[in-house]
C-alpha positions as CSV (number, residue, x, y, z in Angstrom):
1,M,104.9,116.7,64.5
2,K,102.3,114.5,66.0
3,E,104.4,113.9,69.1
4,K,104.8,117.7,69.6
5,L,101.1,118.2,69.3
6,Y,100.4,115.5,71.9
7,F,102.9,116.9,74.3
8,M,101.7,120.5,73.9
9,L,98.1,119.3,74.5
10,S,99.2,117.5,77.7
11,M,100.9,120.7,78.9
12,I,97.7,122.8,78.2
13,I,95.7,120.2,80.2
14,F,98.1,120.4,83.1
15,G,98.2,124.2,83.0
16,A,94.4,124.3,83.2
17,V,94.2,122.2,86.4
18,G,93.8,125.3,88.6
19,V,90.5,126.2,87.1
20,F,89.0,122.9,88.2
21,A,90.7,122.7,91.6
22,K,89.8,126.3,92.5
23,Y,86.1,125.8,92.0
24,I,85.5,122.3,93.2
25,E,83.7,122.6,96.5
26,M,85.6,119.7,98.2
27,S,88.7,119.5,100.4
28,S,92.1,119.3,98.6
29,S,92.7,115.8,100.0
30,K,89.4,114.5,98.5
31,I,90.2,116.2,95.2
32,A,93.6,114.5,95.2
33,L,92.0,111.1,96.0
34,F,89.4,111.2,93.3
35,L,92.0,112.6,90.8
36,G,94.3,109.7,91.5
37,L,91.4,107.1,91.5
38,I,89.9,108.3,88.2
39,G,93.3,108.7,86.6
40,A,94.4,105.3,87.7
41,I,91.3,103.6,86.3
42,F,91.7,105.5,83.0
43,L,95.4,104.5,82.6
44,L,94.7,100.9,83.7
45,I,92.2,100.7,80.7
46,V,94.9,102.1,78.4
47,F,97.5,99.7,80.0
48,R,95.2,96.7,79.3
49,C,94.4,97.8,75.8
50,K,98.1,98.1,75.0
51,K,98.5,94.6,76.4
52,Q,101.4,95.7,78.6
53,K,102.5,93.6,81.5
54,V,104.1,94.4,84.8
55,S,107.3,92.7,85.9
56,W,106.7,92.4,89.6
57,G,110.3,91.5,90.2
58,I,111.3,95.0,88.9
59,V,108.5,96.5,91.0
60,K,109.9,94.8,94.1
61,K,113.3,96.2,93.4
62,N,111.9,99.7,93.2
63,A,109.4,99.3,96.0
64,V,110.9,101.8,98.4
65,A,111.4,104.5,95.7
66,L,107.8,103.9,94.5
67,F,106.4,104.3,98.0
68,I,108.3,107.5,98.7
69,A,107.3,108.9,95.3
70,S,103.7,108.1,96.0
71,I,103.8,110.0,99.3
72,A,105.4,112.9,97.5
73,L,102.8,112.8,94.8
74,S,100.0,112.8,97.3
75,G,101.4,115.7,99.2
76,N,102.1,117.5,96.0
77,W,98.5,117.4,94.9
78,I,97.0,118.3,98.3
79,F,99.1,121.4,98.7
80,L,98.8,122.5,95.1
81,F,95.0,122.3,95.1
82,Q,95.0,124.2,98.4
83,A,97.2,126.8,96.9
84,Y,94.7,127.3,94.1
85,K,91.9,127.7,96.7
86,E,93.8,130.3,98.7
87,T,95.3,132.6,96.0
88,T,95.1,133.4,92.3
89,I,95.8,130.8,89.7
90,A,98.9,132.8,88.6
91,N,100.3,132.9,92.1
92,A,99.8,129.2,92.7
93,A,101.2,128.2,89.3
94,L,104.3,130.4,89.6
95,S,105.1,129.4,93.1
96,Y,104.6,125.7,92.2
97,Y,106.9,126.1,89.2
98,F,109.7,126.9,91.6
99,A,110.1,123.1,91.8
100,P,112.8,122.9,89.0
101,V,114.9,125.4,91.0
102,L,114.6,123.2,94.1
103,V,115.6,120.2,92.0
104,T,118.7,122.1,90.7
105,M,119.6,123.1,94.2
106,L,119.3,119.6,95.7
107,S,120.9,117.7,92.8
108,P,124.5,118.2,94.0
109,L,123.5,116.6,97.4
110,V,121.1,113.9,96.2
111,L,122.4,113.0,92.7
112,K,126.0,114.2,93.0
113,E,125.5,116.4,90.0
114,K,127.8,119.4,89.5
115,L,126.3,122.9,90.0
116,S,127.7,125.2,87.4
117,L,128.1,129.0,87.7
118,K,125.3,129.4,85.1
119,K,122.9,127.4,87.2
120,V,123.8,129.4,90.3
121,I,123.1,132.7,88.5
122,C,119.8,131.3,87.2
123,I,118.8,130.2,90.8
124,G,119.5,133.8,91.9
125,G,117.3,135.1,89.1
126,A,114.5,132.7,90.0
127,L,114.7,133.7,93.7
128,L,114.5,137.4,92.7
129,G,111.5,136.6,90.6
130,L,109.8,134.7,93.4
131,F,110.6,137.7,95.8
132,L,108.9,140.1,93.4
133,I,105.8,137.8,93.3
134,L,105.7,137.6,97.1
135,Q,106.2,141.4,97.4
136,N,103.3,142.0,95.0
137,S,101.1,139.6,97.0
138,T,101.6,141.7,100.1
139,L,100.0,144.6,98.3
140,E,96.9,142.7,97.4
141,T,94.0,143.3,99.8
142,T,91.7,140.3,99.0
143,G,92.5,136.6,99.6
144,N,95.2,134.8,101.5
145,H,97.8,135.2,98.8
146,L,100.9,134.7,100.9
147,L,99.4,131.6,102.5
148,G,98.5,130.3,99.0
149,I,102.0,131.0,97.7
150,G,103.3,129.2,100.8
151,Y,101.1,126.1,99.9
152,G,102.4,126.4,96.3
153,L,106.0,126.3,97.5
154,I,105.3,123.3,99.8
155,A,103.7,121.6,96.7
156,A,106.9,122.5,94.8
157,S,109.0,120.8,97.5
158,F,106.9,117.7,97.2
159,Y,107.2,117.7,93.4
160,A,111.0,118.2,93.7
161,T,111.1,115.2,96.0
162,L,109.0,113.3,93.5
163,T,111.3,114.2,90.7
164,L,114.5,113.3,92.5
165,T,113.0,110.0,93.7
166,N,111.9,109.0,90.2
167,K,115.5,109.3,89.1
168,F,116.3,106.3,91.3
169,I,113.5,104.1,89.7
170,R,114.9,101.7,87.1
171,G,113.4,99.3,84.6
172,L,109.9,100.7,84.5
173,D,108.4,102.5,81.5
174,G,106.6,105.8,82.0
175,L,103.1,104.5,81.8
176,T,103.7,101.6,84.2
177,N,105.6,103.8,86.6
178,T,102.8,106.5,86.6
179,L,100.0,103.8,87.0
180,L,101.8,102.3,90.0
181,Q,102.3,105.6,91.7
182,L,98.7,106.7,91.1
183,G,97.5,103.4,92.5
184,L,99.7,103.7,95.6
185,S,98.7,107.3,96.1
186,V,95.0,106.2,96.1
187,M,95.9,103.6,98.8
188,L,97.6,106.3,100.9
189,L,95.0,109.0,100.4
190,F,92.0,106.8,101.2
191,P,92.7,106.3,104.9
192,F,94.0,109.9,105.2
193,V,90.7,111.3,103.9
194,L,88.7,108.7,105.9
195,F,90.2,109.9,109.2
196,T,90.4,113.6,108.4
197,D,87.4,114.6,106.3
198,G,85.3,111.4,106.1
199,F,83.2,110.5,103.1
200,A,79.9,112.4,103.7
201,F,78.7,113.5,100.3
202,T,75.3,114.9,101.2
203,S,76.4,118.4,100.2
204,L,77.7,117.4,96.8
205,T,76.3,119.3,93.8
206,G,76.1,118.2,90.2
207,K,78.6,120.9,89.3
208,T,81.2,119.5,91.8
209,V,80.7,115.9,90.5
210,L,81.1,117.1,86.9
211,L,84.3,119.1,87.7
212,V,85.8,116.2,89.6
213,L,85.1,113.8,86.8
214,L,86.5,116.2,84.2
215,L,89.6,116.8,86.4
216,G,90.2,113.0,86.8
217,V,89.7,112.1,83.2
218,L,91.4,115.1,81.6
219,H,94.3,115.6,84.0
220,G,94.8,112.1,85.5
221,G,93.9,110.2,82.4
222,V,94.1,111.9,79.0
223,G,96.8,114.4,80.1
224,F,99.2,111.6,81.2
225,Y,98.5,109.5,78.2
226,L,99.2,112.4,75.8
227,F,102.3,113.3,77.8
228,F,103.8,109.8,77.5
229,A,102.7,109.4,73.9
230,G,104.3,112.7,72.9
231,M,107.4,112.4,75.0
232,K,108.5,109.1,73.2
233,G,109.2,110.9,69.9
234,L,110.7,114.1,71.2
235,K,114.3,115.1,72.0
236,A,115.2,116.2,75.5
237,Q,115.6,119.9,74.5
238,S,112.1,119.9,72.8
239,I,110.6,118.5,76.0
240,A,112.2,121.1,78.2
241,V,111.1,124.0,75.9
242,L,107.5,122.7,75.3
243,S,107.1,122.2,79.1
244,Y,106.8,126.0,79.4
245,V,103.4,125.7,77.8
246,D,102.2,124.5,81.2
247,P,102.8,127.6,83.3
248,L,102.1,129.9,80.4
249,T,98.6,128.3,80.1
250,S,98.0,129.0,83.8
251,L,99.0,132.6,83.4
252,L,96.8,133.1,80.3
253,I,93.8,131.5,82.0
254,S,94.4,133.6,85.1
255,A,94.5,136.9,83.1
256,L,92.2,136.3,80.2
257,V,89.6,133.8,81.4
258,I,89.3,134.2,85.2
259,R,90.2,137.9,84.9
260,E,92.6,137.9,87.8
261,K,94.7,141.0,88.1
262,M,98.2,140.8,86.6
263,T,100.3,143.7,87.9
264,L,103.6,144.9,86.3
265,L,105.5,143.7,89.4
266,K,104.1,140.2,89.2
267,L,104.7,140.1,85.4
268,I,108.4,141.0,85.9
269,G,108.6,138.4,88.7
270,A,107.1,135.8,86.4
271,V,109.5,136.6,83.5
272,L,112.5,136.4,85.9
273,L,111.3,133.1,87.5
274,L,110.4,131.3,84.2
275,G,113.2,132.9,82.2
276,S,115.8,131.9,84.7
277,I,114.6,128.3,84.8
278,W,114.5,128.1,81.0
279,I,118.0,129.4,80.7
280,G,119.3,127.1,83.4
281,E,117.7,124.1,81.7
282,K,118.7,125.0,78.2
283,K,121.0,122.3,76.7
284,C,121.3,120.7,80.2
285,Y,118.5,118.3,80.8
286,A,114.8,117.7,80.1
287,L,112.2,118.4,82.7
288,P,111.3,115.3,84.6
289,E,108.2,113.2,83.9
290,K,105.3,115.1,85.2
291,I,103.1,113.3,87.6
């Protein structure tokens, strides 16, 4: 029961990330950099407290996969945060949650996994759901919703790459793997931010600093810790089902807290998208480790 609670709390934290990203007055790449930095520091403290050690021989064997995963993680964050800035939290979250469909579509090519008829039908249902969400967005008059959904889909592509790449990493536990990828992402994002945005913080407000710290500690630190602590004691099917707390949290925050408009067409699209993914995953595999 404790593990389920930990895992559900981590999903709620991940689902609430859009509230922070949407209202932080900072570029998406800077948000990604500070999220990774604060999260890495937090997890490093946890790592040291647990007295874990890194086998650098195993790290060396996984160096290429870790590097690719870190690039995918960085791109995932940048485009996801930009999606939240351009469109509603619901649109960004739903387009981003198309990632499991991309993983399913690419698995036969990358992982040589068989694509069953059930999964093909579910992919069709998810695509129809996404089409309805896109169709609804063309009717909305405020905001760059199609652009935001496009960013969300690019973020989903990066997350699918991250997921598939992590399947090739061997011999590293979840905490060590995440800490290494966060650290590498910070190393990659620092020069990117330096040469694109720079580090002028004269316009920073107390609100922005507070939101960045909360995002880094909650999402990058506490969320990941609860995720791994909960996942250890759960079966694969439980992880797959409980993972839906993440997008559902985003939808609830969008509709009830932020008061973003949820039309019938978007609701039908959301049900089709999430329902198809859930049916496709049922009794098949657990969702990958969320980064």
